[in-house]
Gaussian input, Z-matrix of N, CA and C with variables (Angstrom, degrees):
# hf/3-21g

backbone

0 1
 N
 C     1     B1
 C     2     B2     1     A1
 N     3     B3     2     A2     1     D1
 C     4     B4     3     A3     2     D2
 C     5     B5     4     A4     3     D3
 N     6     B6     5     A5     4     D4
 C     7     B7     6     A6     5     D5
 C     8     B8     7     A7     6     D6
 N     9     B9     8     A8     7     D7
 C    10    B10     9     A9     8     D8
 C    11    B11    10    A10     9     D9
 N    12    B12    11    A11    10    D10
 C    13    B13    12    A12    11    D11
 C    14    B14    13    A13    12    D12
 N    15    B15    14    A14    13    D13
 C    16    B16    15    A15    14    D14
 C    17    B17    16    A16    15    D15
 N    18    B18    17    A17    16    D16
 C    19    B19    18    A18    17    D17
 C    20    B20    19    A19    18    D18
 N    21    B21    20    A20    19    D19
 C    22    B22    21    A21    20    D20
 C    23    B23    22    A22    21    D21
 N    24    B24    23    A23    22    D22
 C    25    B25    24    A24    23    D23
 C    26    B26    25    A25    24    D24
 N    27    B27    26    A26    25    D25
 C    28    B28    27    A27    26    D26
 C    29    B29    28    A28    27    D27
 N    30    B30    29    A29    28    D28
 C    31    B31    30    A30    29    D29
 C    32    B32    31    A31    30    D30
 N    33    B33    32    A32    31    D31
 C    34    B34    33    A33    32    D32
 C    35    B35    34    A34    33    D33
 N    36    B36    35    A35    34    D34
 C    37    B37    36    A36    35    D35
 C    38    B38    37    A37    36    D36
 N    39    B39    38    A38    37    D37
 C    40    B40    39    A39    38    D38
 C    41    B41    40    A40    39    D39
 N    42    B42    41    A41    40    D40
 C    43    B43    42    A42    41    D41
 C    44    B44    43    A43    42    D42
 N    45    B45    44    A44    43    D43
 C    46    B46    45    A45    44    D44
 C    47    B47    46    A46    45    D45
 N    48    B48    47    A47    46    D46
 C    49    B49    48    A48    47    D47
 C    50    B50    49    A49    48    D48
 N    51    B51    50    A50    49    D49
 C    52    B52    51    A51    50    D50
 C    53    B53    52    A52    51    D51
 N    54    B54    53    A53    52    D52
 C    55    B55    54    A54    53    D53
 C    56    B56    55    A55    54    D54
 N    57    B57    56    A56    55    D55
 C    58    B58    57    A57    56    D56
 C    59    B59    58    A58    57    D57
 N    60    B60    59    A59    58    D58
 C    61    B61    60    A60    59    D59
 C    62    B62    61    A61    60    D60
 N    63    B63    62    A62    61    D61
 C    64    B64    63    A63    62    D62
 C    65    B65    64    A64    63    D63
 N    66    B66    65    A65    64    D64
 C    67    B67    66    A66    65    D65
 C    68    B68    67    A67    66    D66
 N    69    B69    68    A68    67    D67
 C    70    B70    69    A69    68    D68
 C    71    B71    70    A70    69    D69
 N    72    B72    71    A71    70    D70
 C    73    B73    72    A72    71    D71
 C    74    B74    73    A73    72    D72
 N    75    B75    74    A74    73    D73
 C    76    B76    75    A75    74    D74
 C    77    B77    76    A76    75    D75
 N    78    B78    77    A77    76    D76
 C    79    B79    78    A78    77    D77
 C    80    B80    79    A79    78    D78
 N    81    B81    80    A80    79    D79
 C    82    B82    81    A81    80    D80
 C    83    B83    82    A82    81    D81
 N    84    B84    83    A83    82    D82
 C    85    B85    84    A84    83    D83
 C    86    B86    85    A85    84    D84
 N    87    B87    86    A86    85    D85
 C    88    B88    87    A87    86    D86
 C    89    B89    88    A88    87    D87
 N    90    B90    89    A89    88    D88
 C    91    B91    90    A90    89    D89
 C    92    B92    91    A91    90    D90
 N    93    B93    92    A92    91    D91
 C    94    B94    93    A93    92    D92
 C    95    B95    94    A94    93    D93
 N    96    B96    95    A95    94    D94
 C    97    B97    96    A96    95    D95
 C    98    B98    97    A97    96    D96
 N    99    B99    98    A98    97    D97
 C   100   B100    99    A99    98    D98
 C   101   B101   100   A100    99    D99
 N   102   B102   101   A101   100   D100
 C   103   B103   102   A102   101   D101
 C   104   B104   103   A103   102   D102
 N   105   B105   104   A104   103   D103
 C   106   B106   105   A105   104   D104
 C   107   B107   106   A106   105   D105
 N   108   B108   107   A107   106   D106
 C   109   B109   108   A108   107   D107
 C   110   B110   109   A109   108   D108
 N   111   B111   110   A110   109   D109
 C   112   B112   111   A111   110   D110
 C   113   B113   112   A112   111   D111
 N   114   B114   113   A113   112   D112
 C   115   B115   114   A114   113   D113
 C   116   B116   115   A115   114   D114
 N   117   B117   116   A116   115   D115
 C   118   B118   117   A117   116   D116
 C   119   B119   118   A118   117   D117
 N   120   B120   119   A119   118   D118
 C   121   B121   120   A120   119   D119
 C   122   B122   121   A121   120   D120
 N   123   B123   122   A122   121   D121
 C   124   B124   123   A123   122   D122
 C   125   B125   124   A124   123   D123
 N   126   B126   125   A125   124   D124
 C   127   B127   126   A126   125   D125
 C   128   B128   127   A127   126   D126
 N   129   B129   128   A128   127   D127
 C   130   B130   129   A129   128   D128
 C   131   B131   130   A130   129   D129
 N   132   B132   131   A131   130   D130
 C   133   B133   132   A132   131   D131
 C   134   B134   133   A133   132   D132
 N   135   B135   134   A134   133   D133
 C   136   B136   135   A135   134   D134
 C   137   B137   136   A136   135   D135
 N   138   B138   137   A137   136   D136
 C   139   B139   138   A138   137   D137
 C   140   B140   139   A139   138   D138
 N   141   B141   140   A140   139   D139
 C   142   B142   141   A141   140   D140
 C   143   B143   142   A142   141   D141
 N   144   B144   143   A143   142   D142
 C   145   B145   144   A144   143   D143
 C   146   B146   145   A145   144   D144
 N   147   B147   146   A146   145   D145
 C   148   B148   147   A147   146   D146
 C   149   B149   148   A148   147   D147
 N   150   B150   149   A149   148   D148
 C   151   B151   150   A150   149   D149
 C   152   B152   151   A151   150   D150

   B1=1.4478
   B2=1.5327
   B3=1.3434
   B4=1.4618
   B5=1.5275
   B6=1.3204
   B7=1.4599
   B8=1.5192
   B9=1.3198
   B10=1.4572
   B11=1.5236
   B12=1.3157
   B13=1.4557
   B14=1.5151
   B15=1.3194
   B16=1.4536
   B17=1.5188
   B18=1.3376
   B19=1.4627
   B20=1.5234
   B21=1.3165
   B22=1.4562
   B23=1.5168
   B24=1.3027
   B25=1.4577
   B26=1.5206
   B27=1.3187
   B28=1.4576
   B29=1.5285
   B30=1.3359
   B31=1.4601
   B32=1.5236
   B33=1.3308
   B34=1.4645
   B35=1.5214
   B36=1.3303
   B37=1.4622
   B38=1.5183
   B39=1.3250
   B40=1.4571
   B41=1.5220
   B42=1.3149
   B43=1.4622
   B44=1.5276
   B45=1.3361
   B46=1.4592
   B47=1.5215
   B48=1.3330
   B49=1.4601
   B50=1.5255
   B51=1.3080
   B52=1.4586
   B53=1.5269
   B54=1.3149
   B55=1.4631
   B56=1.5249
   B57=1.3353
   B58=1.4611
   B59=1.5218
   B60=1.3500
   B61=1.4699
   B62=1.5230
   B63=1.3296
   B64=1.4579
   B65=1.5151
   B66=1.3351
   B67=1.4645
   B68=1.5272
   B69=1.3437
   B70=1.4709
   B71=1.5289
   B72=1.3196
   B73=1.4625
   B74=1.5246
   B75=1.3503
   B76=1.4693
   B77=1.5287
   B78=1.3323
   B79=1.4728
   B80=1.5269
   B81=1.3260
   B82=1.4624
   B83=1.5296
   B84=1.3302
   B85=1.4614
   B86=1.5255
   B87=1.3296
   B88=1.4639
   B89=1.5263
   B90=1.3387
   B91=1.4604
   B92=1.5187
   B93=1.3090
   B94=1.4632
   B95=1.5157
   B96=1.3094
   B97=1.4582
   B98=1.5245
   B99=1.3100
   B100=1.4601
   B101=1.5216
   B102=1.3258
   B103=1.4584
   B104=1.5236
   B105=1.3033
   B106=1.4696
   B107=1.5270
   B108=1.3417
   B109=1.4524
   B110=1.5180
   B111=1.3401
   B112=1.4603
   B113=1.5194
   B114=1.3519
   B115=1.4589
   B116=1.5182
   B117=1.3339
   B118=1.4577
   B119=1.5244
   B120=1.3414
   B121=1.4631
   B122=1.5266
   B123=1.3354
   B124=1.4588
   B125=1.5258
   B126=1.3352
   B127=1.4632
   B128=1.5209
   B129=1.3435
   B130=1.4635
   B131=1.5273
   B132=1.3312
   B133=1.4623
   B134=1.5232
   B135=1.3241
   B136=1.4628
   B137=1.5164
   B138=1.3259
   B139=1.4710
   B140=1.5220
   B141=1.3152
   B142=1.4616
   B143=1.5287
   B144=1.3234
   B145=1.4629
   B146=1.5266
   B147=1.3257
   B148=1.4647
   B149=1.5226
   B150=1.3202
   B151=1.4739
   B152=1.4937
   A1=108.10
   A2=118.03
   A3=120.16
   A4=110.91
   A5=115.77
   A6=119.26
   A7=109.52
   A8=114.69
   A9=120.21
   A10=108.82
   A11=116.61
   A12=121.65
   A13=108.27
   A14=116.36
   A15=120.10
   A16=109.06
   A17=116.89
   A18=119.68
   A19=111.24
   A20=115.63
   A21=120.45
   A22=108.35
   A23=116.26
   A24=120.90
   A25=111.79
   A26=117.13
   A27=119.32
   A28=111.66
   A29=118.54
   A30=121.17
   A31=112.89
   A32=118.25
   A33=121.59
   A34=108.46
   A35=116.55
   A36=119.60
   A37=113.26
   A38=118.07
   A39=121.27
   A40=110.09
   A41=117.20
   A42=121.91
   A43=112.25
   A44=117.90
   A45=121.60
   A46=112.78
   A47=117.53
   A48=120.46
   A49=110.20
   A50=114.62
   A51=121.94
   A52=110.57
   A53=116.50
   A54=121.53
   A55=111.15
   A56=117.71
   A57=121.07
   A58=113.03
   A59=118.03
   A60=119.78
   A61=114.42
   A62=117.79
   A63=120.61
   A64=115.38
   A65=117.38
   A66=119.85
   A67=109.92
   A68=116.29
   A69=119.09
   A70=111.37
   A71=116.34
   A72=122.07
   A73=107.23
   A74=117.68
   A75=119.56
   A76=110.55
   A77=117.34
   A78=120.39
   A79=113.29
   A80=117.60
   A81=120.62
   A82=112.65
   A83=117.73
   A84=121.83
   A85=110.65
   A86=115.75
   A87=120.40
   A88=109.10
   A89=116.25
   A90=122.19
   A91=108.63
   A92=115.71
   A93=119.67
   A94=109.19
   A95=115.63
   A96=123.29
   A97=106.89
   A98=116.90
   A99=120.52
   A100=108.67
   A101=115.81
   A102=122.97
   A103=107.82
   A104=116.03
   A105=121.66
   A106=111.68
   A107=116.41
   A108=121.10
   A109=115.42
   A110=117.68
   A111=121.77
   A112=109.86
   A113=117.37
   A114=120.14
   A115=109.36
   A116=115.81
   A117=121.57
   A118=109.24
   A119=117.52
   A120=120.94
   A121=111.76
   A122=115.92
   A123=122.80
   A124=108.69
   A125=116.09
   A126=120.42
   A127=113.10
   A128=117.81
   A129=120.52
   A130=109.41
   A131=115.01
   A132=119.57
   A133=111.94
   A134=117.92
   A135=121.19
   A136=111.28
   A137=116.42
   A138=120.24
   A139=110.49
   A140=116.51
   A141=120.23
   A142=110.15
   A143=117.13
   A144=121.12
   A145=112.50
   A146=117.64
   A147=119.50
   A148=114.04
   A149=116.98
   A150=119.85
   A151=113.14
   D1=126.90
   D2=-179.35
   D3=-69.47
   D4=142.35
   D5=177.94
   D6=-81.54
   D7=151.45
   D8=179.54
   D9=-80.62
   D10=135.43
   D11=-179.49
   D12=-104.98
   D13=126.39
   D14=177.03
   D15=-94.76
   D16=140.11
   D17=-178.54
   D18=-68.98
   D19=148.87
   D20=174.54
   D21=-95.59
   D22=169.79
   D23=-178.81
   D24=-58.46
   D25=-33.89
   D26=-178.12
   D27=-77.59
   D28=-16.37
   D29=-179.43
   D30=-88.93
   D31=-19.70
   D32=-178.38
   D33=-84.38
   D34=108.64
   D35=-176.95
   D36=-117.82
   D37=-4.78
   D38=-177.43
   D39=-84.95
   D40=109.76
   D41=-178.47
   D42=-78.11
   D43=-5.81
   D44=179.99
   D45=-93.83
   D46=-5.36
   D47=178.64
   D48=-123.87
   D49=148.68
   D50=-178.88
   D51=-68.74
   D52=132.62
   D53=178.43
   D54=-63.52
   D55=-34.10
   D56=-175.54
   D57=-80.52
   D58=-51.45
   D59=-172.35
   D60=-112.49
   D61=-14.31
   D62=178.31
   D63=87.10
   D64=-1.09
   D65=178.14
   D66=-74.36
   D67=160.38
   D68=178.24
   D69=-62.80
   D70=142.98
   D71=175.26
   D72=-91.00
   D73=122.20
   D74=178.31
   D75=-57.58
   D76=136.18
   D77=-176.91
   D78=-59.87
   D79=-27.99
   D80=-177.83
   D81=-84.82
   D82=-3.95
   D83=-176.76
   D84=-101.40
   D85=132.69
   D86=179.81
   D87=-122.64
   D88=77.81
   D89=178.08
   D90=-117.42
   D91=135.47
   D92=177.92
   D93=-150.43
   D94=156.03
   D95=175.46
   D96=-129.88
   D97=138.11
   D98=176.93
   D99=-87.33
   D100=117.80
   D101=-179.49
   D102=-125.11
   D103=123.74
   D104=-178.44
   D105=52.65
   D106=36.88
   D107=177.17
   D108=81.15
   D109=5.43
   D110=-179.48
   D111=-121.15
   D112=131.12
   D113=176.04
   D114=-72.22
   D115=128.30
   D116=-179.09
   D117=-117.94
   D118=134.70
   D119=-178.30
   D120=-73.23
   D121=146.69
   D122=177.00
   D123=-127.48
   D124=147.35
   D125=-176.93
   D126=-91.01
   D127=-16.92
   D128=-178.18
   D129=-159.91
   D130=169.43
   D131=-179.79
   D132=-67.53
   D133=-27.48
   D134=176.97
   D135=-63.62
   D136=-48.39
   D137=178.01
   D138=-64.90
   D139=-37.01
   D140=178.56
   D141=-63.13
   D142=-38.24
   D143=-177.81
   D144=-70.01
   D145=-37.88
   D146=-175.02
   D147=-91.04
   D148=-12.40
   D149=-175.14
   D150=-72.41

């Protein structure tokens, strides 16, 4: 059975989806977290808190 691979901060390049949960990031929202030196988009304060 193949193991599941989780993306790293350097592999997530889509600024329209949340780095934590994968949901769309609302265009009017500007939330990000710096992970491994890269700013990653977040869709809500909950994802921002746990990321």
